[in-house]
N, C-alpha and C positions, 0 to 999 in steps of 0.2 A: 257704523252710524248710517242711518237711513238718509239717502241722498235727497229725499223729498222733505226731510225735516226742516222746519223754519230755521233760518240762520241764527236768529236771536236766542233760541232755546238750546243750541248745541252746547255741549260741555266745553269748559275752558281748555280741556286737553286738546281741542282742535286748534288752539292758538298758542300752545306751548311746545317749543321744540327741545332738542337735546343739546343745545349749545351752552354758551356762557350764562352764569347766574344772572347777569344784568339783562341778557336777552329774555330769560324767563320772566323777570320782574316787569320788563317793559311790555312784553306780550300780554300778560294777564291783566295788567293795569289798563292797557289800551282796550282790551276786551270789555272790562267792566265799565270803562268810560262810555263805550258804545252802547251797551245794553241799558245802562242807567239813564242815558240821554233819551231813550225811547221806551222808558219803563212801562208806560201804559199799553203800548202796542205789544210789547214783549209779554205782558201778563195775559193779554187776549190770546196770543199764540200758545202760551202755556196751558191755559184753560182748554182751548180747543184740542190740544194734544192729549191732555189727561182724559177728556171726554171721549175722544176717538178710541183711545186704548181701552175704555171701560164700557162702551155703549151696549155691549152684549151681555153684561152681567145681569143677574136676576132682578136686582133692585130697580134698574133703569128701564126694564122692558115695559113696565106698565105706563111709562111716560112717552113712549114713542113706538112707531112702527118701524121695525128694523129695515133698513134699506131706503127709507125716505130721505130725500135730499136735505130737508130742513130739520133734521133731527137735532143738530147742534142748537138751533134757535129754541126748540122746544125744551131741551135740557137746561139751557141757560136760564129759562124762566124759573127753574128750581132754586136759583140763588136767592129768591125772595123768601124761601122757606128758612127755618131756623132750628136746625138740629144737626148733630154730628152723625156720621154714618161711615161704616167701613165697606168699601166697594166689594171687597173679597175677590179681587181680580186674580186671574191665574196666568196671565200672559207673561209677566216677569217673575222669575224665580225668586222666592223669598229665601235669602241666604241665612237669616237668623232672626229671632225675635229679640228685641231689646226689652229689658224689664228693669224695674226699680231695684231688683236684687232681693226681694223678699224682705222679711223682717218687719219691724214696726215703724220705721221712719224712712220710707223710700225717697230717693232723690227727687226733688221737685215737689214734694208734698210734705205736709206736717203730720199726717196720720198714717202713712205707710200703705196706702192702697196700691197694691202691686198692679202695674199695667203692662201689657204686652203690646209692642209696636213693631210692625213689620220692617225689616231692614233688607234692602235689595242692593243690587249693583249700583243703581242710581244713588242710593244713600251713601255708599262708600265713595263714589266719585264726588259728590257734593261736599263730603267731609274733607277730602283732599283739596278740593278747589277752595274751600273756605280758608284752610290753613295756609295754602300757597298764596292766595290773594292778600290775606292779612299780613303775612310775612313780607310781601312786596311793599306794602304801604309802610310797615315799620322800618324796613331797611332804608327808605328814603329819609327818614328822620334820624334813625339810629343805625348807621351802617355797621355791619359786623364782618369780621374777617372770614374769608372763605376757608372752610375746613375746621372752624372753631367748634367748641363743645357747648352743650347746653346742660346745665344742672336741672334735671327734671324730677320733681317729686311726683311720680306717676305710679299707679298701682292697678294691676289686673286681677280679676276674680275668676271664679270657676264658671264653666258653662254646663248646662244640663239639657235634657231633652223633655219636651212637652209630651202630653199623652198622645198627641198626633205624630210624634216622632221628629218634630223640628227642633233644632238647637235653639236654646234661649240663653241669654246672658246680658250683662250690662253693655252699654254703648262703648265705654272705655275698654272693657275686656276684649270686645271684638276688634276695635280699632288698633290697639297695641299689638295684636297678633296678626294684623292684616298686612298685605302687600303695600297698601296705601301709606302706612306708617313709615315703611322703609323708603318709599318713593318721595314722601314729603321731606325727609332728611336729605336725600340726594338732590332734590330740586332746590332746596334752600341752602345747601352746602354747609349745614351745621348738624352735628350729631350728638345724640344723648350720651352722657357719661356712662350710663348703666346699661349692661347687657340685658337681654330679654329675661334671663334667668332671675334677675333681681326684680324686674317689673312684675313678673308673674309668680313670685314665690308664694303668695297666698297668706303671708304673715306681714302686716303692715309695719310692725315694729322692727322686725329683722330687715325688711326692705328699706325702711327709712335710714337705719344705721348704714347700710351699704350704699345708698344714694349719697349720704353725707361723706362717707369714706372716699368714694370715687370722685365726688365733686371736689374734695380737698386735694386728692392725688393729682387731679388735672386742673388745679385752681388757677394757674396762669393761662389756661386755654379756654376757660369758661367765658362765653360771650354774653349770656343772659341766664336768668334763673326763672323757672316757671313751674306751675302746677295747674291742674284743672280749676281749682278754687283757691282763693287766698288762704282759706283755713288750712289747706295742706302745707303751704309754705310756713305759716306761723307755727303750726304744730311741729314741723320738722326742726325749726330753730329753737323752739322751747325744749325739744328733746336734746338738741345740740348743747344747750346750757348744762345739761347733766352728763353728757357723754363725751365731751371734748377730750378729756384726759385719755380715755380708752382709744379714741380715734387717733390721737397723736402717737400712742404706743404702737398701734397697728401700722401707721405710716413709717415710724422709725425702724421697725423691725420687719416690715413686709409680711405681717401676720394678719389673722382675722379673729376677732373676739369669739370666745366660746359661746356667746349668746346667739351666734348665727349657726343654726342647726339644720337648715334645709340643705341637703347634700349638693344639689345642682347649683344652688346659689353660691355656696362656699367654693366649689370648684371653679365657677366662672370668675368670681372676684379674685381668687388667689392666682389665677392665670394672668391677671392684669397688674396687680400691685407688686412693687418691689421695694426693698428697704430704701428710705430716703431720710437720712439724719438731718440734713439741712432744712428740708421742708418741714419736718416735724418740729424742729426748734423754732422756725419762723411762726408756725401756727400757735405754738405754746406761748410765745411772747405776745402775740396779738390777743389771745384769749385772756391772759393775765392782765393785760392792759384794759380791755373792754369789760371784763367781768365786774370790775369795781365801778363801772359806769352803767350798770344794768344792761350791758351788751349793746350800748348805743353805737351805731355805725359798724356793726359786725360784718355786714355783707360787703361793702366796698373794701374793707380792710383785708378780708380773707380772699376775695375775688376781685383783684385790682383792675382787671380788664373787662369786667361785666358792664354792659351798657345800660341795662334796665332790668326790671322785674316784671314779668308778664303773667297775668292770670285773670280769671273772672272776678271782678271786684264790686259788682253792683248788687242791689237787693240785700239779702241776708248776709252777704259777705262784707258789707261796709263797716260793721263794728270791728273787724280785724285790721282795718287799714291803719289805725293809730299805732298798733304794735309793729306792723310791717314798716311803717315810716320810721319808727324808732330804730329798727335794725338797718334800714336802708340809708338813713342820714343824707337825704337829698338825691339819691339815685332815682332816676325816673321810674314811676309806677305806671305801667301800660295795661289798660283794661282789655281783657280778652273779648272774643266775639259773642254774638247773641244767637242762641239756638235752643232747641229742645230735642227731646227724643223723637218727636214727630217730624221735625225738619229743621235744617239750618235756616236762619232768618236774615241776619245782617252781619256786616263786618265793620270793624273800627277803622275808618279811613283817616282819622285824625289822632294818631297815637300819642301826640304830645298833650292832648287834653287830659286834665286831671280826672281820676276815676269818678268823682262825684258829679261831673258834668259831661261824661262821655256819651256820645251818640253812636248809633249803629245804622249804617246805610243798608237798606233792604236790597238784597240781591234778587232781582225779579225773575230769574230763571229757576229758582229752587223749588217753588211751590206757587199755587195761586193763593194770593193773600186777600182777605177781606178784613175790614176794620169796622168794629161795632162802636159807634160814638157813645161815650159815657158822660153823664152829667151828675155831678155830686149834689146830694140833697143838702139843703140848708135848714137847720133846726128841724130835722126829721124826727118823727116819733114812732119809728118802727114799722112803716108801711112795707108791704111786700112788693117786689118787682120781678120782672121776667127772669132776670139773671140770678135770682135767689135773694135771701134776706141780707142785703148789704147796702152800702150807702151810695149806690149809683142807680140812675135811671138810664135805660138804653134807648137808642134810636135804631133805625133799620141799618143793616150792614151796607157799607159802601166799598167800592174798589180802591186799590192803591192810588190811582190817579186822582181821586176826589178828596183825599185827606187834607186837612188844614193845619197850619202851624199853630201850636198852642193848644190844640184840642187833644183830649185824652180818649183812648180807644182800647178795646180788647181785640186781640188778633184771633181770627179764625182761618184755618188752613184747609185747602184741598190739595192733596199731595200725589206725587207719582207713585207712592207706595200703597195707595188704596184708601186713604182716609178722606172722607168727604165732610167738609165744613166742621172740622174738629176745633173746638174752642180751647185755647191754651190757658185761659185764666190769668194771663198777664195784663196788667194795666201799663200802657205805654203812652208817651206824649210825643207828638211830632215836634221836633226841635228845629227843623229846617229841611233843606233838600240838598242832595248831591246830584247835580244835573236834574233829572226828572224823577228820581226815586227818593222817598222820604227818609230822613234820618230820625231814628227813634231814641228817646230817653226811656230807659226802664224805670217805672215808678214803683211798682210793688206787685205782689200777687193779689189777685182780686178777692180771693176767699177771705171772708170775715174771720178774724182769728180770736178776738176777745169780745164776748158779749154775755151779759147776764139777763137783761130783759130788753129795754129799748135802746141801749147803748150800742155803738158801732165803732170799734177801733181796729185798724188794720196793722199789719206788720210795720208799716212806715210810721204810724202813730206811736207804736210801742218803742221803736228804735229812737224816736225823737225824745221821749220822756226818759228813757234810760240814759241817753247821752247827756241830758241836763243833769241828772242825778250823779252821773259818773264824774262830772266836773267838780261837784261838791266833794265827792270821795277823794279826789286827787288834791284839791286845793286845801282841804282841812287835815290832811295827813302828811304834809311836807313831802308829797310825791312818793311816799313809802308804800302806798296801797294802789292797786290797779285792778280794774275789772277784767277778768279773764274771759268770761262768757256768761250768757244769760238765757233763760227761757221763761215761760209763763203758762198759766191756765186760769180759766174762770171756774172758781170753786162754787158749785151749785148745791153742795151737800149741807151748807149752812144757811141759816135764815137771818138776815138777807145774804144773798150770794156776794162774792167779792172777787177782785183780781188778786192773784198770787204771783209774784215775780221772784224767780230764783236767781241768785248771784253767786258765782264763784269768784273770789278775789285773791289776788296775790299780795302778800304783805299783811300788815296789821292796820286795823281801823278801830277807833273807839266807838263804843255803843251809841254815844250821842250823835256821832257823825252818821252812822248807819240809820239811826232814827230820822235824822234830817233828810237822808236820801229817800227813805220810804215816804215821808210826807211830801217831798218835792215831786216825786213821780205821781202821786195821787192828785196833786194840785195841777200838774202839767197836762193831764189829759183834757183836751179842749172840746171833744165831741159833746154836742148839746145834750144828747140823751144821757151821757154819763154824768155831766155836771148836774143836770136836774135830778137824776136818780140819787146822786150822792147828797145833794142838799135836802132831799126828802127822805133820806135814809132807806131807800128801796134797794140801794147797793151799799154794802158795808165797806169799812175802811180797807184800803189796799194793804196787803201783807208782803213784806220783803223777807225772804228766807235766805239766810247765808249758808252756803254749802261748804262741806269739807274739801280740802285740796284734792284734786284729781277726779271730782265727780263727773265732769264732762268727758274725761277719758273713759270712765266706766260706761257712759252712754255710747261713746264711739265703739268700745269693745263689744257692747251688746248688739249694736247695729251691724258690725262686721261679722259677729258670730251667727247672725241670721242670714248670711250669704252675700252681703254687699261689700263694696270696696271703699277704702279711704278716699279714693279719687272722686266718689260721688256723694260723700257725706256732707250734709248741711245740718247744722244744729237747728232743730225745730224751734221756732220762736214762740210757738204756742202749741200745746198738746193736751189731749185728754186720754192718751194711751196709757193703760194700766201699768205696763211694764216700765215705761219711762217714769211715770209718776211714783212708782214704788222705789226706784233708784233715788229720785229727787227727795222724797220724804225721808228715806232711810239715811240720807247723807246731810240732812238739814241740821245745822248746829245751833242757830239762833233765829228767832222770828221777831220782826219789828212791825208794829201796826201803825199806820199813818194817823196823824192827828189833824190832818186837813179836814175842813168842814165840821170840826168839833164845836 
């Protein structure tokens, strides 16, 4: 650590000792209270440090005379410009490039544009700091036993080399193989149930089985359950509904199902488990009891000492909360922290807040943050704006210290890894402040996802109309039908074009109910451009396509086959990708056309 480095931007490792877990928690929380109290000044120091480290790069030479005392002032004037740029600095070694994993629906996007983001030692340290800080705040509300276990549904993928010879892979792949992952467990005094051989097996179905098996084997030691995204937890428990008898057999006899074929994973798991007749009988009894209740309360019954479920639950993950709450039966759901491949942004300092209203306190030492004010159009008719064809007008970027409660913004980052004014595409709202740093509500991805002509509907708009229609589905089928997952696209091959929404449902629903759902969704879109277009028939009736069981698992399998991991999978809520659309159309069983506006 440079002794001249400003105190405010030093790593939290400067404040963490090797003592008791409570000392760790107290130290890191005190550190965050200090830096958040003077967030504006810390941000100035962060920007100065980034610029000092990069002022000799080619891009900045045209803006200054190297060696001039006032070069920082000159470069700071660039903040009025408005474009992302990669500094390309060479001072800090790039350890790895993070990427979306290839394929057709990369993490964080709907269309799978693979992006490469530099990952340095600073990136690794901030990842550790984020998880340590977050764990400290959680333990204040939900204390866990020292030495307990974590049931983690986590998955690592393969790494590869770029043409330039640098290693590339997903963020999770690098993190789970890193020293920081081990250090995090030691600092928080809680350890994952699964060995690395399970996490890195490369086959998510086999890994999920082993995660479940080991989670059950250590069921009385599990303190909480987690995955990168809520989807991963729900997917695991849907698999459990089909696998529980085999899992019980393996626990009873100390064996491992023949479906587990990866040699290193088999060997690692069989070294851990031993025959346990009593435990197997207990699990069987619980499963027979909750199966007839559609697995209601499964989690607290199987893991009686679990304090909470922890995962990213915002944005496109919200539709899975209903099923997770069904499994959890009142067990607290704690939303994970806010970050991106480019940089970590904020932590959840109020873990008791429900996922729908969670806020994230910005950590001002991680990057230099700018906030682009966004103003929604009212009754817009398709004008074009600086940020692209969407329903926002932008103002000039402002620093962290100038944001206002209740205002919506897009975040732009200047990072220690070499990214200059990189726009994230996230819409956030300032929900308040933690000392002097803003607390952000994640609203949605900014990218417009559904449009035919002058209509503008976002992911949030789509989720709202699907939620309304899913209430009809459940209320009119005596709770026998449930929406499993959904996606959509704007069909422009017909005249007029129309919205197509795909549903996979569990259980049975009568055609008249599904017809009502189609009409309800069509009528529920409130965007002025959409309503006008439907009334004038320049957009056709919405189509609801019912998919065969297992369609979204086929999409997941295709995603994984293209090099990604389950841990980064997000069902794209809107797509025009040919591979994905081919699967959806091939698996469509029935189509219902809305009668709204008829």
